[in-house]
C-alpha positions in Angstrom: -65.2 13.8 60.2 -62.4 11.9 58.3 -63.1 8.3 57.5 -60.6 5.9 59.0 -58.9 2.9 57.4 -61.6 0.3 58.4 -64.5 2.7 57.2 -63.1 2.8 53.6 -64.0 -0.4 51.9 -61.5 -0.9 49.1 -62.4 -2.1 45.7 -59.8 -5.0 45.0 -59.0 -3.5 41.7 -56.7 -0.6 42.3 -55.2 2.1 40.1 -51.5 1.8 39.5 -50.4 5.5 38.8 -46.9 5.2 37.6 -48.1 6.0 34.2 -50.0 9.2 35.0 -48.1 12.0 33.3 -45.1 9.7 32.7 -44.0 10.7 29.2 -40.6 9.4 29.7 -41.6 5.8 30.2 -45.3 5.4 29.0 -45.9 7.7 26.1 -47.6 11.0 26.0 -50.3 11.8 28.4 -51.4 15.3 29.1 -52.3 16.5 32.6 -56.0 17.1 31.6 -56.1 13.4 30.1 -54.7 12.0 33.4 -57.2 14.1 35.5 -60.1 12.6 33.3 -58.9 9.1 33.6 -58.8 9.3 37.4 -62.1 10.9 37.4 -63.7 8.3 35.2 -62.0 5.5 37.2 -63.6 6.8 40.5 -67.0 6.9 38.8 -66.6 3.5 37.7 -65.9 2.3 41.4 -62.2 2.3 41.8 -61.2 4.0 45.1 -57.6 2.9 45.7 -54.8 4.9 44.0 -51.1 4.0 44.4 -48.7 6.7 43.5 -45.2 8.1 44.6 -43.3 11.3 44.5 -40.8 9.8 42.0 -43.6 8.9 39.4 -43.3 11.6 36.7 -41.4 13.8 39.1 -44.4 14.3 41.2 -46.8 14.9 38.3 -48.6 11.7 39.2 -49.3 12.8 42.7 -50.5 16.3 41.2 -53.0 14.7 38.7 -54.5 12.6 41.4 -54.7 15.8 43.5 -56.4 17.8 41.0 -58.8 14.8 40.0 -60.2 14.1 43.3 -61.6 17.4 44.5 -64.7 16.5 46.4 -64.2 13.0 46.2 -61.5 12.9 48.8 -63.4 11.0 51.4 -64.3 8.4 48.9 -60.9 7.4 47.6 -57.9 5.9 49.2 -54.5 7.3 48.4 -51.3 5.6 49.0 -48.1 7.4 48.4 -44.4 6.6 49.2 -41.4 7.8 50.9 -37.6 7.5 49.9 -37.5 8.6 46.3 -38.3 12.4 45.9 -39.9 14.2 43.1 -36.6 15.7 41.9 -34.9 12.3 41.4 -33.0 12.0 44.8 -33.1 9.1 47.1 -33.5 10.2 50.6 -34.5 7.7 53.5 -33.4 9.9 56.2 -35.9 9.6 59.0 -35.5 13.3 59.6 -36.9 14.2 56.2 -39.8 12.0 56.6 -42.4 14.6 57.7 -41.1 17.0 55.0 -41.6 14.6 52.2 -45.0 13.8 53.4 -45.9 17.4 53.4 -44.5 17.7 50.0 -46.7 14.9 48.8 -49.7 16.4 50.7 -49.3 19.7 48.7 -49.2 17.8 45.5 -52.2 15.7 46.4 -54.2 18.7 47.5 -55.1 17.0 50.9 -54.3 17.2 54.5 -53.8 13.4 55.2 -52.5 10.3 53.4 -54.5 7.1 53.8 -51.2 5.2 53.6 -47.5 5.9 53.3 -45.2 3.2 52.0 -41.5 3.1 52.4 -40.4 2.7 48.7 -37.9 -0.1 48.6 -36.1 0.7 51.8 -32.7 -1.0 52.7 -32.7 -4.1 54.9 -31.6 -2.2 58.0 -34.9 -0.4 58.0 -36.8 -3.6 57.3 -35.0 -5.3 60.2 -36.2 -2.5 62.5 -32.7 -1.1 63.2 -33.8 2.6 62.6 -36.4 4.8 64.1 -38.7 4.9 60.8 -41.4 2.9 62.2 -41.6 4.6 65.6 -41.8 8.0 63.7 -44.5 6.7 61.3 -46.5 5.6 64.4 -46.2 9.1 65.8 -47.5 10.5 62.4 -50.2 8.1 62.4 -51.2 9.2 65.9 -51.2 12.8 64.7 -53.6 11.9 61.8 -51.1 13.0 59.2 -51.3 9.5 57.9 -53.8 6.8 58.5 -51.6 3.8 57.9 -48.0 2.8 56.8 -46.1 0.1 55.4 -43.3 -0.9 52.9 -43.3 -1.4 49.1 -40.9 -4.4 48.6 -39.9 -6.9 45.8 -38.8 -10.2 47.1 -39.6 -13.0 49.5 -36.6 -12.4 51.5 -37.7 -8.8 52.2 -41.4 -9.9 52.9 -40.0 -12.5 55.5 -37.7 -9.8 57.1 -40.8 -7.6 57.5 -43.0 -10.1 59.3 -40.2 -11.1 61.5 -39.1 -7.7 62.6 -41.6 -4.9 62.2 -45.2 -4.1 62.6 -46.9 -2.4 59.6 -50.4 -2.0 58.2 -49.6 -2.7 54.5 -47.1 -4.6 52.5 -47.0 -3.9 48.8 -45.2 -6.8 47.0 -44.3 -7.9 43.5 -46.4 -11.0 42.8 -47.7 -12.6 39.6 -47.6 -15.8 37.7 -43.9 -15.5 37.1 -43.1 -14.4 40.7 -45.1 -16.5 43.1 -42.8 -17.0 46.2 -44.5 -14.2 48.2 -47.7 -16.5 48.4 -46.1 -18.5 50.8 -46.3 -15.7 53.4 -49.8 -14.2 52.5 -51.6 -16.2 55.2 -49.0 -15.2 57.9 -49.3 -11.7 56.9 -53.1 -11.8 57.1 -53.0 -13.3 60.5 -50.9 -10.4 61.6 -53.5 -8.0 60.3 -51.5 -6.8 57.4 -53.2 -5.8 54.2 -51.6 -7.0 50.9 -51.1 -4.8 47.9 -49.9 -6.6 44.8 -47.8 -4.6 42.4 -46.6 -5.6 38.8 -49.5 -8.2 38.3 -48.9 -8.2 34.5 -45.1 -8.5 34.5 -44.7 -5.2 32.8 -46.9 -6.3 30.1 -45.7 -9.9 29.3 -48.9 -11.4 31.0 -51.1 -9.6 28.7 -50.1 -12.0 26.0 -49.1 -9.3 23.8 -45.4 -9.8 23.7 -43.3 -12.5 22.1 -39.6 -13.2 21.3 -39.8 -10.8 18.2 -41.1 -7.8 20.3 -39.0 -4.7 20.7 -38.8 -2.7 23.9 -38.2 0.9 25.0 -37.9 2.8 28.2 -38.0 0.8 31.4 -38.9 -2.4 29.4 -35.4 -2.3 27.6 -34.0 -3.7 30.8 -34.5 -7.4 29.3 -31.7 -9.0 27.5 -32.3 -11.5 24.6 -32.2 -14.6 26.7 -34.8 -13.1 29.2 -37.0 -12.1 26.4 -36.7 -15.6 24.8 -37.5 -17.3 28.0 -40.4 -15.0 28.7 -41.9 -15.7 25.5 -41.6 -19.5 25.9 -43.4 -19.2 29.2 -46.2 -16.9 27.8 -46.8 -19.5 25.1 -47.2 -22.3 27.9 -49.7 -20.1 29.6 -51.5 -19.7 26.3 -51.6 -23.4 25.8 -53.0 -23.8 29.5 -55.6 -21.1 28.9 -56.4 -21.7 25.2 -56.4 -17.9 24.9 -54.1 -15.3 23.2 -55.2 -12.4 25.6 -54.1 -13.4 29.1 -54.8 -10.3 31.3 -57.9 -11.6 32.9 -56.2 -14.8 33.9 -53.1 -13.0 35.3 -55.4 -10.6 37.2 -57.6 -13.5 38.2 -54.6 -15.5 39.5 -53.7 -12.7 41.9 -57.2 -12.2 43.1 -57.6 -15.9 43.7 -55.7 -15.4 46.9 -58.2 -14.2 49.5 -55.5 -12.5 51.5 -54.8 -10.0 48.8 -56.4 -6.8 49.5 -55.9 -4.9 46.2 -54.2 -5.4 42.9 -52.7 -2.3 41.3 -52.2 -2.8 37.5 -50.8 0.2 35.8 -53.5 2.1 33.8 -52.6 4.8 31.2 -55.7 5.1 29.0 -59.4 4.4 29.0 -59.3 1.2 27.2 -57.0 -0.3 29.9 -59.2 1.1 32.6 -62.4 -0.6 31.1 -60.4 -3.8 30.3 -59.2 -4.1 33.9 -62.6 -3.4 35.3 -64.2 -6.0 33.2 -61.4 -8.5 33.9 -61.5 -8.0 37.8 -64.9 -10.0 37.8 -63.5 -13.0 36.4 -63.1 -16.0 38.6 -60.1 -18.3 37.8 -60.7 -21.9 38.0 -58.8 -24.0 40.6 -57.7 -26.2 37.7 -56.0 -23.3 35.9 -54.6 -21.9 39.0 -52.9 -25.1 39.8 -51.6 -25.4 36.4 -50.1 -21.9 36.9 -48.4 -22.9 40.1 -47.1 -25.9 38.6 -45.5 -23.9 35.7 -43.7 -21.7 38.3 -42.7 -24.7 40.4 -41.2 -26.6 37.5 -39.9 -23.9 35.1 -39.1 -20.8 37.4 -38.8 -21.5 40.9 -35.3 -22.6 41.0 -34.1 -20.4 38.1 -35.9 -17.1 38.8 -36.7 -14.6 36.1 -34.9 -11.2 36.4 -37.5 -8.5 37.0 
């Protein structure tokens, strides 16, 4: 008998799977290396895996599918809809079931624990389409156990809470992007589980980057002004914490919000996996948390950073 959503107790540290097999953005990783990394993560207690068809052209899903084997009932798989493995964007409600079956084949399973609409348009978030009615039908059929959205902004989050009923909201949230926290309690009261993505601000909140860092791949999106500004903010965080390595403070900040169900830092090797597992037990002090909030309120809120 399949376990339902309530029976699967989730480790609050999840596994962001964009990096799995994603040579274009994150450096070389063989399929076997990815499978072994997922298996080790499961052995170490991680049971929430966030993936998508568009991650490494479907390879992220395939690696997870190959890795879970007889562990399926012990893991929670959340994948996405809207961006296909062949690089197309397709939010047509008529392709919903087909895209799900494609993911199921790659994941080597017959159900999804969660399906998230992957950065859908506002017409969908406002409930002006039939997506959520169709998702509810698929949930009743058992093809998916839960559904929700993966979004980036406060405005999108507000729209979801005002217009549609979902099980999950995956939201961009970290020390540099804090607006979403204003809606956490409301979402919790509505029974919505919160997944936090990009908790390390694509690496800046590890403390390893400064104004002299050079970026490739997706990180090359930052212009010189943005790099200078982020570097200055990182220095302030280092002054607040008295530390050069900031990862545990960044993850601790996210997990200091009790409404957060799971945080999904990207994990591309064993060192990162072990580092995140160790840091996930760190309890951020209320004093440092308040200083992080004040930093955001005074230096970022009225002049938001570009992602």
